[in-house]
Biopython code that builds the backbone (N, CA, C, O; Angstrom):
import numpy as np
from Bio.PDB.StructureBuilder import StructureBuilder

atoms = [
    (1, "UNK", "N", (18.473, 8.384, -27.399)),
    (1, "UNK", "CA", (17.442, 7.886, -26.501)),
    (1, "UNK", "C", (16.087, 8.115, -27.149)),
    (1, "UNK", "O", (15.857, 9.141, -27.789)),
    (2, "UNK", "N", (15.210, 7.166, -26.980)),
    (2, "UNK", "CA", (13.854, 7.276, -27.517)),
    (2, "UNK", "C", (13.131, 8.435, -26.853)),
    (2, "UNK", "O", (13.063, 8.503, -25.626)),
    (3, "UNK", "N", (12.593, 9.343, -27.649)),
    (3, "UNK", "CA", (11.950, 10.540, -27.127)),
    (3, "UNK", "C", (10.710, 10.228, -26.294)),
    (3, "UNK", "O", (10.353, 11.016, -25.418)),
    (4, "UNK", "N", (10.050, 9.110, -26.540)),
    (4, "UNK", "CA", (8.842, 8.749, -25.819)),
    (4, "UNK", "C", (9.091, 8.086, -24.470)),
    (4, "UNK", "O", (8.146, 7.866, -23.712)),
    (5, "UNK", "N", (10.324, 7.769, -24.160)),
    (5, "UNK", "CA", (10.644, 7.074, -22.912)),
    (5, "UNK", "C", (11.329, 8.018, -21.953)),
    (5, "UNK", "O", (12.128, 8.865, -22.352)),
    (6, "UNK", "N", (11.005, 7.861, -20.679)),
    (6, "UNK", "CA", (11.639, 8.677, -19.651)),
    (6, "UNK", "C", (12.852, 7.984, -19.070)),
    (6, "UNK", "O", (13.270, 6.927, -19.542)),
    (7, "UNK", "N", (13.410, 8.593, -18.044)),
    (7, "UNK", "CA", (14.602, 8.048, -17.411)),
    (7, "UNK", "C", (14.278, 7.153, -16.231)),
    (7, "UNK", "O", (15.155, 6.441, -15.741)),
    (8, "UNK", "N", (13.028, 7.173, -15.759)),
    (8, "UNK", "CA", (12.643, 6.361, -14.612)),
    (8, "UNK", "C", (12.758, 7.082, -13.289)),
    (8, "UNK", "O", (12.528, 6.486, -12.237)),
    (9, "UNK", "N", (13.112, 8.361, -13.322)),
    (9, "UNK", "CA", (13.281, 9.097, -12.065)),
    (9, "UNK", "C", (11.969, 9.235, -11.304)),
    (9, "UNK", "O", (11.960, 9.131, -10.078)),
    (10, "UNK", "N", (10.861, 9.467, -12.005)),
    (10, "UNK", "CA", (9.572, 9.579, -11.318)),
    (10, "UNK", "C", (9.219, 8.254, -10.656)),
    (10, "UNK", "O", (8.700, 8.242, -9.540)),
    (11, "UNK", "N", (9.489, 7.152, -11.318)),
    (11, "UNK", "CA", (9.237, 5.840, -10.733)),
    (11, "UNK", "C", (10.066, 5.647, -9.469)),
    (11, "UNK", "O", (9.563, 5.122, -8.476)),
    (12, "UNK", "N", (11.309, 6.059, -9.493)),
    (12, "UNK", "CA", (12.159, 5.941, -8.307)),
    (12, "UNK", "C", (11.668, 6.853, -7.183)),
    (12, "UNK", "O", (11.738, 6.482, -6.011)),
    (13, "UNK", "N", (11.174, 8.035, -7.528)),
    (13, "UNK", "CA", (10.603, 8.944, -6.524)),
    (13, "UNK", "C", (9.388, 8.286, -5.869)),
    (13, "UNK", "O", (9.227, 8.352, -4.650)),
    (14, "UNK", "N", (8.548, 7.661, -6.663)),
    (14, "UNK", "CA", (7.359, 6.984, -6.134)),
    (14, "UNK", "C", (7.765, 5.797, -5.265)),
    (14, "UNK", "O", (7.195, 5.599, -4.192)),
    (15, "UNK", "N", (8.733, 5.010, -5.707)),
    (15, "UNK", "CA", (9.218, 3.878, -4.906)),
    (15, "UNK", "C", (9.699, 4.352, -3.535)),
    (15, "UNK", "O", (9.373, 3.747, -2.513)),
    (16, "UNK", "N", (10.467, 5.425, -3.521)),
    (16, "UNK", "CA", (10.979, 5.985, -2.254)),
    (16, "UNK", "C", (9.836, 6.514, -1.401)),
    (16, "UNK", "O", (9.855, 6.353, -0.181)),
    (17, "UNK", "N", (8.848, 7.138, -2.015)),
    (17, "UNK", "CA", (7.699, 7.657, -1.272)),
    (17, "UNK", "C", (6.933, 6.525, -0.595)),
    (17, "UNK", "O", (6.493, 6.675, 0.545)),
    (18, "UNK", "N", (6.767, 5.400, -1.280)),
    (18, "UNK", "CA", (6.079, 4.245, -0.691)),
    (18, "UNK", "C", (6.864, 3.736, 0.515)),
    (18, "UNK", "O", (6.275, 3.452, 1.557)),
    (19, "UNK", "N", (8.177, 3.618, 0.388)),
    (19, "UNK", "CA", (9.017, 3.175, 1.506)),
    (19, "UNK", "C", (8.882, 4.126, 2.696)),
    (19, "UNK", "O", (8.694, 3.688, 3.831)),
    (20, "UNK", "N", (8.978, 5.419, 2.432)),
    (20, "UNK", "CA", (8.881, 6.426, 3.498)),
    (20, "UNK", "C", (7.497, 6.433, 4.141)),
    (20, "UNK", "O", (7.372, 6.624, 5.350)),
    (21, "UNK", "N", (6.465, 6.225, 3.335)),
    (21, "UNK", "CA", (5.104, 6.198, 3.855)),
    (21, "UNK", "C", (4.933, 5.084, 4.881)),
    (21, "UNK", "O", (4.374, 5.313, 5.954)),
    (22, "UNK", "N", (5.406, 3.886, 4.565)),
    (22, "UNK", "CA", (5.244, 2.779, 5.495)),
    (22, "UNK", "C", (6.203, 2.867, 6.675)),
    (22, "UNK", "O", (5.949, 2.269, 7.720)),
    (23, "UNK", "N", (7.290, 3.597, 6.527)),
    (23, "UNK", "CA", (8.220, 3.787, 7.647)),
    (23, "UNK", "C", (7.741, 4.876, 8.607)),
    (23, "UNK", "O", (7.962, 4.781, 9.815)),
    (24, "UNK", "N", (7.079, 5.921, 8.067)),
    (24, "UNK", "CA", (6.746, 7.101, 8.871)),
    (24, "UNK", "C", (5.257, 7.373, 9.026)),
    (24, "UNK", "O", (4.868, 8.193, 9.858)),
    (25, "UNK", "N", (4.421, 6.707, 8.249)),
    (25, "UNK", "CA", (2.980, 6.922, 8.334)),
    (25, "UNK", "C", (2.467, 8.083, 7.513)),
    (25, "UNK", "O", (1.258, 8.237, 7.341)),
    (26, "UNK", "N", (3.367, 8.900, 7.003)),
    (26, "UNK", "CA", (2.989, 10.051, 6.173)),
    (26, "UNK", "C", (4.137, 10.345, 5.207)),
    (26, "UNK", "O", (5.307, 10.124, 5.520)),
    (27, "UNK", "N", (3.774, 10.847, 4.031)),
    (27, "UNK", "CA", (4.794, 11.230, 3.060)),
    (27, "UNK", "C", (4.258, 12.365, 2.203)),
    (27, "UNK", "O", (3.058, 12.453, 1.944)),
    (28, "UNK", "N", (5.164, 13.234, 1.766)),
    (28, "UNK", "CA", (4.849, 14.287, 0.800)),
    (28, "UNK", "C", (5.694, 14.018, -0.432)),
    (28, "UNK", "O", (6.914, 13.878, -0.343)),
    (29, "UNK", "N", (5.043, 13.946, -1.577)),
    (29, "UNK", "CA", (5.770, 13.667, -2.809)),
    (29, "UNK", "C", (6.009, 14.965, -3.567)),
    (29, "UNK", "O", (5.157, 15.853, -3.596)),
    (30, "UNK", "N", (7.175, 15.057, -4.175)),
    (30, "UNK", "CA", (7.504, 16.201, -5.030)),
    (30, "UNK", "C", (8.356, 15.679, -6.178)),
    (30, "UNK", "O", (9.342, 14.973, -5.963)),
    (31, "UNK", "N", (7.971, 16.029, -7.389)),
    (31, "UNK", "CA", (8.697, 15.539, -8.546)),
    (31, "UNK", "C", (10.000, 16.313, -8.739)),
    (31, "UNK", "O", (10.142, 17.439, -8.262)),
    (32, "UNK", "N", (10.929, 15.706, -9.431)),
    (32, "UNK", "CA", (12.251, 16.279, -9.686)),
    (32, "UNK", "C", (12.234, 17.320, -10.802)),
    (32, "UNK", "O", (13.173, 18.108, -10.923)),
    (33, "UNK", "N", (11.185, 17.333, -11.615)),
    (33, "UNK", "CA", (11.167, 18.165, -12.816)),
    (33, "UNK", "C", (10.923, 19.635, -12.494)),
    (33, "UNK", "O", (9.907, 19.986, -11.894)),
    (34, "UNK", "N", (11.843, 20.476, -12.886)),
    (34, "UNK", "CA", (11.668, 21.925, -12.797)),
    (34, "UNK", "C", (11.773, 22.460, -14.219)),
    (34, "UNK", "O", (12.856, 22.498, -14.802)),
    (35, "UNK", "N", (10.648, 22.867, -14.762)),
    (35, "UNK", "CA", (10.613, 23.334, -16.143)),
    (35, "UNK", "C", (10.875, 24.823, -16.234)),
    (35, "UNK", "O", (11.638, 25.393, -15.454)),
    (36, "UNK", "N", (10.232, 25.429, -17.192)),
    (36, "UNK", "CA", (10.398, 26.860, -17.442)),
    (36, "UNK", "C", (9.870, 27.713, -16.291)),
    (36, "UNK", "O", (10.378, 28.806, -16.038)),
    (37, "UNK", "N", (8.846, 27.209, -15.595)),
    (37, "UNK", "CA", (8.252, 28.005, -14.524)),
    (37, "UNK", "C", (7.677, 27.088, -13.448)),
    (37, "UNK", "O", (7.737, 25.863, -13.560)),
    (38, "UNK", "N", (7.124, 27.696, -12.416)),
    (38, "UNK", "CA", (6.577, 26.945, -11.282)),
    (38, "UNK", "C", (5.429, 26.025, -11.686)),
    (38, "UNK", "O", (5.274, 24.945, -11.116)),
    (39, "UNK", "N", (4.626, 26.439, -12.659)),
    (39, "UNK", "CA", (3.488, 25.597, -13.052)),
    (39, "UNK", "C", (3.957, 24.286, -13.689)),
    (39, "UNK", "O", (3.270, 23.273, -13.562)),
    (40, "UNK", "N", (5.101, 24.277, -14.365)),
    (40, "UNK", "CA", (5.651, 23.033, -14.909)),
    (40, "UNK", "C", (5.995, 22.062, -13.783)),
    (40, "UNK", "O", (5.708, 20.867, -13.868)),
    (41, "UNK", "N", (6.610, 22.590, -12.734)),
    (41, "UNK", "CA", (6.982, 21.763, -11.588)),
    (41, "UNK", "C", (5.724, 21.230, -10.890)),
    (41, "UNK", "O", (5.673, 20.061, -10.506)),
    (42, "UNK", "N", (4.728, 22.077, -10.730)),
    (42, "UNK", "CA", (3.481, 21.647, -10.081)),
    (42, "UNK", "C", (2.789, 20.549, -10.896)),
    (42, "UNK", "O", (2.298, 19.572, -10.331)),
    (43, "UNK", "N", (2.750, 20.710, -12.210)),
    (43, "UNK", "CA", (2.132, 19.684, -13.067)),
    (43, "UNK", "C", (2.876, 18.354, -12.941)),
    (43, "UNK", "O", (2.254, 17.294, -12.877)),
    (44, "UNK", "N", (4.185, 18.412, -12.907)),
    (44, "UNK", "CA", (4.975, 17.187, -12.771)),
    (44, "UNK", "C", (4.724, 16.536, -11.411)),
    (44, "UNK", "O", (4.640, 15.312, -11.317)),
    (45, "UNK", "N", (4.605, 17.341, -10.365)),
    (45, "UNK", "CA", (4.328, 16.821, -9.034)),
    (45, "UNK", "C", (2.920, 16.241, -8.970)),
    (45, "UNK", "O", (2.713, 15.199, -8.347)),
    (46, "UNK", "N", (1.950, 16.897, -9.601)),
    (46, "UNK", "CA", (0.582, 16.355, -9.665)),
    (46, "UNK", "C", (0.577, 15.005, -10.371)),
    (46, "UNK", "O", (-0.110, 14.078, -9.942)),
    (47, "UNK", "N", (1.334, 14.896, -11.441)),
    (47, "UNK", "CA", (1.431, 13.635, -12.180)),
    (47, "UNK", "C", (2.012, 12.535, -11.287)),
    (47, "UNK", "O", (1.480, 11.425, -11.247)),
    (48, "UNK", "N", (3.089, 12.836, -10.578)),
    (48, "UNK", "CA", (3.707, 11.853, -9.687)),
    (48, "UNK", "C", (2.746, 11.478, -8.560)),
    (48, "UNK", "O", (2.658, 10.309, -8.185)),
    (49, "UNK", "N", (2.026, 12.460, -8.020)),
    (49, "UNK", "CA", (1.059, 12.200, -6.952)),
    (49, "UNK", "C", (-0.042, 11.260, -7.434)),
    (49, "UNK", "O", (-0.419, 10.328, -6.723)),
    (50, "UNK", "N", (-0.558, 11.501, -8.639)),
    (50, "UNK", "CA", (-1.605, 10.639, -9.190)),
    (50, "UNK", "C", (-1.090, 9.216, -9.408)),
    (50, "UNK", "O", (-1.808, 8.249, -9.151)),
    (51, "UNK", "N", (0.144, 9.087, -9.878)),
    (51, "UNK", "CA", (0.727, 7.755, -10.075)),
    (51, "UNK", "C", (0.909, 7.048, -8.730)),
    (51, "UNK", "O", (0.692, 5.841, -8.627)),
    (52, "UNK", "N", (1.306, 7.799, -7.705)),
    (52, "UNK", "CA", (1.439, 7.238, -6.365)),
    (52, "UNK", "C", (0.080, 6.776, -5.850)),
    (52, "UNK", "O", (-0.034, 5.682, -5.297)),
    (53, "UNK", "N", (-0.934, 7.588, -6.024)),
    (53, "UNK", "CA", (-2.294, 7.258, -5.603)),
    (53, "UNK", "C", (-2.760, 5.960, -6.269)),
    (53, "UNK", "O", (-3.267, 5.061, -5.598)),
    (54, "UNK", "N", (-2.590, 5.867, -7.569)),
    (54, "UNK", "CA", (-2.999, 4.672, -8.316)),
    (54, "UNK", "C", (-2.252, 3.436, -7.817)),
    (54, "UNK", "O", (-2.848, 2.378, -7.618)),
    (55, "UNK", "N", (-0.955, 3.580, -7.618)),
    (55, "UNK", "CA", (-0.157, 2.434, -7.164)),
    (55, "UNK", "C", (-0.589, 1.976, -5.771)),
    (55, "UNK", "O", (-0.768, 0.781, -5.538)),
    (56, "UNK", "N", (-0.755, 2.919, -4.852)),
    (56, "UNK", "CA", (-1.135, 2.544, -3.492)),
    (56, "UNK", "C", (-2.506, 1.882, -3.458)),
    (56, "UNK", "O", (-2.692, 0.873, -2.777)),
    (57, "UNK", "N", (-3.453, 2.435, -4.179)),
    (57, "UNK", "CA", (-4.795, 1.845, -4.192)),
    (57, "UNK", "C", (-4.788, 0.449, -4.808)),
    (57, "UNK", "O", (-5.481, -0.446, -4.325)),
    (58, "UNK", "N", (-4.007, 0.260, -5.875)),
    (58, "UNK", "CA", (-4.005, -1.046, -6.534)),
    (58, "UNK", "C", (-3.258, -2.095, -5.721)),
    (58, "UNK", "O", (-3.632, -3.268, -5.739)),
    (59, "UNK", "N", (-2.213, -1.694, -5.011)),
    (59, "UNK", "CA", (-1.400, -2.664, -4.270)),
    (59, "UNK", "C", (-1.837, -2.838, -2.820)),
    (59, "UNK", "O", (-1.610, -3.897, -2.236)),
    (60, "UNK", "N", (-2.469, -1.806, -2.222)),
    (60, "UNK", "CA", (-2.730, -1.838, -0.783)),
    (60, "UNK", "C", (-4.166, -1.482, -0.404)),
    (60, "UNK", "O", (-4.492, -1.441, 0.782)),
    (61, "UNK", "N", (-5.010, -1.229, -1.367)),
    (61, "UNK", "CA", (-6.411, -0.947, -1.064)),
    (61, "UNK", "C", (-6.658, 0.459, -0.558)),
    (61, "UNK", "O", (-5.942, 1.404, -0.891)),
    (62, "UNK", "N", (-7.696, 0.568, 0.256)),
    (62, "UNK", "CA", (-8.179, 1.878, 0.700)),
    (62, "UNK", "C", (-7.785, 2.156, 2.150)),
    (62, "UNK", "O", (-8.650, 2.342, 3.006)),
    (63, "UNK", "N", (-6.486, 2.182, 2.423)),
    (63, "UNK", "CA", (-6.042, 2.425, 3.790)),
    (63, "UNK", "C", (-5.267, 3.739, 3.931)),
    (63, "UNK", "O", (-4.454, 3.901, 4.842)),
    (64, "UNK", "N", (-5.537, 4.682, 3.004)),
    (64, "UNK", "CA", (-4.780, 5.920, 2.981)),
    (64, "UNK", "C", (-5.682, 7.143, 2.923)),
    (64, "UNK", "O", (-6.833, 7.067, 2.491)),
    (65, "UNK", "N", (-5.144, 8.257, 3.361)),
    (65, "UNK", "CA", (-5.795, 9.557, 3.232)),
    (65, "UNK", "C", (-4.917, 10.383, 2.302)),
    (65, "UNK", "O", (-3.747, 10.628, 2.595)),
    (66, "UNK", "N", (-5.486, 10.810, 1.181)),
    (66, "UNK", "CA", (-4.749, 11.570, 0.171)),
    (66, "UNK", "C", (-5.141, 13.042, 0.252)),
    (66, "UNK", "O", (-6.326, 13.367, 0.321)),
    (67, "UNK", "N", (-4.149, 13.932, 0.244)),
    (67, "UNK", "CA", (-4.410, 15.366, 0.208)),
    (67, "UNK", "C", (-3.757, 15.917, -1.055)),
    (67, "UNK", "O", (-2.541, 16.102, -1.112)),
    (68, "UNK", "N", (-4.588, 16.177, -2.069)),
    (68, "UNK", "CA", (-4.038, 16.626, -3.360)),
    (68, "UNK", "C", (-3.567, 18.074, -3.326)),
    (68, "UNK", "O", (-2.850, 18.500, -4.233)),
    (69, "UNK", "N", (-3.944, 18.841, -2.314)),
    (69, "UNK", "CA", (-3.471, 20.230, -2.215)),
    (69, "UNK", "C", (-2.039, 20.312, -1.702)),
    (69, "UNK", "O", (-1.271, 21.180, -2.116)),
    (70, "UNK", "N", (-1.689, 19.405, -0.802)),
    (70, "UNK", "CA", (-0.337, 19.412, -0.239)),
    (70, "UNK", "C", (0.521, 18.264, -0.749)),
    (70, "UNK", "O", (1.692, 18.147, -0.386)),
    (71, "UNK", "N", (-0.068, 17.407, -1.602)),
    (71, "UNK", "CA", (0.625, 16.245, -2.169)),
    (71, "UNK", "C", (1.125, 15.303, -1.070)),
    (71, "UNK", "O", (2.216, 14.741, -1.163)),
    (72, "UNK", "N", (0.305, 15.144, -0.031)),
    (72, "UNK", "CA", (0.665, 14.245, 1.055)),
    (72, "UNK", "C", (-0.269, 13.037, 1.096)),
    (72, "UNK", "O", (-1.418, 13.088, 0.657)),
    (73, "UNK", "N", (0.270, 11.959, 1.636)),
    (73, "UNK", "CA", (-0.483, 10.729, 1.837)),
    (73, "UNK", "C", (-0.214, 10.273, 3.271)),
    (73, "UNK", "O", (0.928, 10.266, 3.730)),
    (74, "UNK", "N", (-1.283, 9.894, 3.967)),
    (74, "UNK", "CA", (-1.166, 9.353, 5.323)),
    (74, "UNK", "C", (-1.762, 7.956, 5.343)),
    (74, "UNK", "O", (-2.731, 7.665, 4.641)),
    (75, "UNK", "N", (-1.168, 7.103, 6.158)),
    (75, "UNK", "CA", (-1.756, 5.795, 6.420)),
    (75, "UNK", "C", (-2.862, 6.037, 7.444)),
    (75, "UNK", "O", (-2.624, 6.672, 8.472)),
    (76, "UNK", "N", (-4.076, 5.534, 7.171)),
    (76, "UNK", "CA", (-5.215, 5.786, 8.067)),
    (76, "UNK", "C", (-4.956, 5.315, 9.487)),
    (76, "UNK", "O", (-5.212, 6.048, 10.442)),
    (77, "UNK", "N", (-4.455, 4.113, 9.631)),
    (77, "UNK", "CA", (-4.279, 3.526, 10.962)),
    (77, "UNK", "C", (-2.811, 3.172, 11.152)),
    (77, "UNK", "O", (-2.444, 1.999, 11.218)),
    (78, "UNK", "N", (-1.979, 4.204, 11.238)),
    (78, "UNK", "CA", (-0.540, 3.979, 11.349)),
    (78, "UNK", "C", (-0.154, 3.754, 12.804)),
    (78, "UNK", "O", (-0.587, 4.480, 13.699)),
    (79, "UNK", "N", (0.664, 2.738, 13.018)),
    (79, "UNK", "CA", (1.212, 2.476, 14.338)),
    (79, "UNK", "C", (2.714, 2.346, 14.186)),
    (79, "UNK", "O", (3.201, 1.454, 13.492)),
    (80, "UNK", "N", (3.448, 3.236, 14.835)),
    (80, "UNK", "CA", (4.910, 3.244, 14.732)),
    (80, "UNK", "C", (5.485, 1.924, 15.247)),
    (80, "UNK", "O", (5.186, 1.489, 16.359)),
    (81, "UNK", "N", (6.307, 1.307, 14.422)),
    (81, "UNK", "CA", (6.938, 0.059, 14.809)),
    (81, "UNK", "C", (8.216, 0.358, 15.589)),
    (81, "UNK", "O", (8.990, 1.239, 15.217)),
    (82, "UNK", "N", (8.422, -0.374, 16.653)),
    (82, "UNK", "CA", (9.613, -0.152, 17.478)),
    (82, "UNK", "C", (10.468, -1.397, 17.494)),
    (82, "UNK", "O", (10.427, -2.177, 18.445)),
    (83, "UNK", "N", (11.237, -1.583, 16.449)),
    (83, "UNK", "CA", (12.207, -2.676, 16.396)),
    (83, "UNK", "C", (13.359, -2.294, 15.558)),
    (83, "UNK", "O", (14.288, -3.084, 15.389)),
]
sb = StructureBuilder()
sb.init_structure("model")
sb.init_model(0)
sb.init_chain("A")
sb.init_seg("    ")
for serial, (resi, resn, name, xyz) in enumerate(atoms, 1):
    if name == "N":
        sb.init_residue(resn, " ", resi, " ")
    sb.init_atom(name, np.array(xyz, "f"), 0.0, 1.0, " ", f" {name:<3s}", serial, name[0])
structure = sb.get_structure()
């Protein structure tokens, strides 16, 4: 496998987070990577959070509230759908 390419797991985590966000109005993202210590996991989660932020802003504009301390995203004006 090419050392510069990943497996796509972070992309799948982000895809699932987007689905959950629009279904529930809020989502917390956490990356799958657990390295040598907790700081490796936090860095990987920060990376996934930033990628999620970029994707949401580019595809959906400014309709979200981002909390980088808890790695959560909320839809500003969420209304639960009942169907």
